[in-house]
N, C-alpha and C positions, 0 to 999 in steps of 0.2 A: 892724773886723769880721773874721771868720775867713776868710783866703784860703789858709792853710797848715795842713795837719793830717797826722797819721800814721795810715794805715789799719791795720786789725788784721791782723797777719801770721800768727798761729797759727791754723791751720784748726780744730784741736780746740776752741780757745776760741771761735771763731766759731760752731761748731755748738752748743756748750754754753750760751753766753750768749744766742744769738739764735734757737736752735731751727730752723735752716735750713742746708742744704748750701751752702758757699761756691761762687761761680761757677767754672765750669771755665775760662772765658776768662781770659786774662792781664790783669792790672791792676797799677797801681803802688801802692806803700805810702807813699812820700813825696809827698803830694798838693798840687798847685797848680791853680788854675783852668785848664780845658782838658785836664787829664790824665784818663786813663781810670781810674776807681775803681769801687767797688762800693756798691750800696744794696739795701735789702730793702723789698719792697712786698707787699701782700696778693695772693695768687694770684688771677688773673683768673677762675678756675673754682672758687673756694673754695665757692661756693653750690650746686654741682650735686648735692651729697649723696653724692658718691663718696668713700669713706674713703681711697682711693689718692691723692686730690688733697690736697696739704698746704695749710695755712692761709696760709703765706708762701712767697715765693721770693726768691732773691738774684740780682741781675743786675749786669752791668757797664754803665757809662755815663760820659758826660763830666761832670766836676765843673764846674758852671755850666749852668744850665738853658737849653735851646735851644727857644724857643717855635715853634709850628708855622708861624708866618708869617716866620720868620727866613730870610734868603737864604743864610747860611752859619753855621758854628759859631764864628766869631770873637766872637760875643756872650758866650761863656762867660767872657771876661775881666771882664765887668760883672755877671754873674748868678749868681755862686757863693753869694751871700747874698741872702735875701729878708727885708726889714724887715716884722715882724709888723704894724706900724702902717699899712702901705700895700700889703700883699700882695694884698688883695682888690680893689684898684683899679689897680695898676700893670700896664700892658699885658703885660709879660714874664711875669707870674705869675698874673694874675687868672683865666684860664681853668682852669688846673690846680687852683687854690684852690677855685674854684666846683665842680669835679668831684671834690673831695676826693681828689686823687691824692697821698695821703700816703705817705711812706717813712721808713725809719730808715737812718741812715748809721753803720755801725759804725766806731769809731775807737779807737785807743790813746790819743791825745792830740791837742791842737791848740796852735798857737803864736800868741802876741800880743807886741807890742813894749812893753817897760817903759821909759818915758821919764823916770823920776824922777831919774836921774843926769844928765840932759841929753843922753844918747845913747840910741839905740834898742837895748835889750838883748833879743834874742830869748828868750822865756820859754816853757817847756813847761808846759802845764796838763793835768792828768789827774785821774782819780778818786782820792781819798785812799785807798780800799781796794784799789787796784790792778786793779779790774775794768774792762772796756771801757766806753766811752761809747757810748750810743745817741742820736745827734743827730736831732732831728725835722727832716724835710725834705719837699720836694715833688719829684715826678718827672714827666718828660714824654717824648714820643718825637717824632722829626722825620725826615722823609724827604728825603734829599739829592737834588739834581738827577739823580744817577745811579740813584735808586731805592733806595738803601741806607737801612734804618731804623736810626736812632741814638737810643739812650736817653740821658737826661741827668737831673741832679738839682741841687737847691740846698738850702742850710741855712737854716732859719728863725732869725732873731735877734730879740732883745728889748733894750730899753734897760737899761743897767746903771750908770747914774749913781750909784745908791745901793747898789750891791752891794758888800759889804765887801771882796771880792777883785777882781772884774773892773773895778771903778772905778780900779784902780791902773794900768791899761794904756792905751796910745795916748797921743798928745800931750795936754798939759793943756788945750788949746783945743778938742780933739775931743770929740764926744759919745762916751760909753762904751757899748759894745755887748757882747753875749755871745750865743753860740749857745744854742738851746733844747735842754737835755739831759733826756731822758725818764727817769722812773723805770722800771726793768725790768718791774715789775708792770703798767705801763700800755702796754707795747709793742703788744700786740694791740688794745687799746682805741683807740690812735692810728691804727693801720692801718685800722680799721673805722669810725672816727668819721665821721658825716655832716658836710657842710660847715658846717652851722649850729652844730655843737658844736666846731669846730676850735679856736676861741680858748680853750676850757677848758684846753687842754694847753700854752698859751703862758705858761709860768711860769719864773722864774729858778731855777736850781739852787742849793740852799743852799751858802753859802761853805764850811762845814765838810765838805762832801762832796767838795771839790776840793783839790788841792795844786798849787803852782806852784814851779818852780825854773828858774834861768837855764840856757839851752842853751849848750854850748861854742861851737857854730857854728850858723848858720842851716841848718835841714834835717837836723841831726844829733840823733837821739833819745838820751836819757840814762836 
């Protein structure tokens, strides 16, 4: 599953493709669980009828969802991905899934290990047309013992055993997984979708829409 991705660096591209102002807060671009990244959610006041209130807003948060009951943020090491098959029942995710706290995670690319040579070759996966990826996710907020409110997010994943491209990654004995990549025309639909319709968006991205190539070093984009 995806624990390493490259966030979108170009602010103009962020605005153009996602229709929202990038967060003013600092965040990282080479992302691993527990790092501060950026996500897009439906604006909490989008329904007030004020034209000055945008439909979406971009926030910073920890990559790895921190449920409200967590004692600290160490759980992010285990919650960067949410399996679509168990997201509705797993304690870490079920509350935000039930409350349809959907988000979009803007990304330039993500990395998976190619084990076909017998060694793990870090491989960069991006859209074939060079446009950014909008990854479907869930967001949450958590209050620390000091009273600080911290946002966080997770990527939704789907089985990829039969996917022409994504089945090539991870160890031969491992289940193949891939993140849920949303079509750009469905971004707002996803952000507004009620919980009972959420699974309609959990679909594999067509293989021809993606490209993959070996990265020279882990964490280095090409």
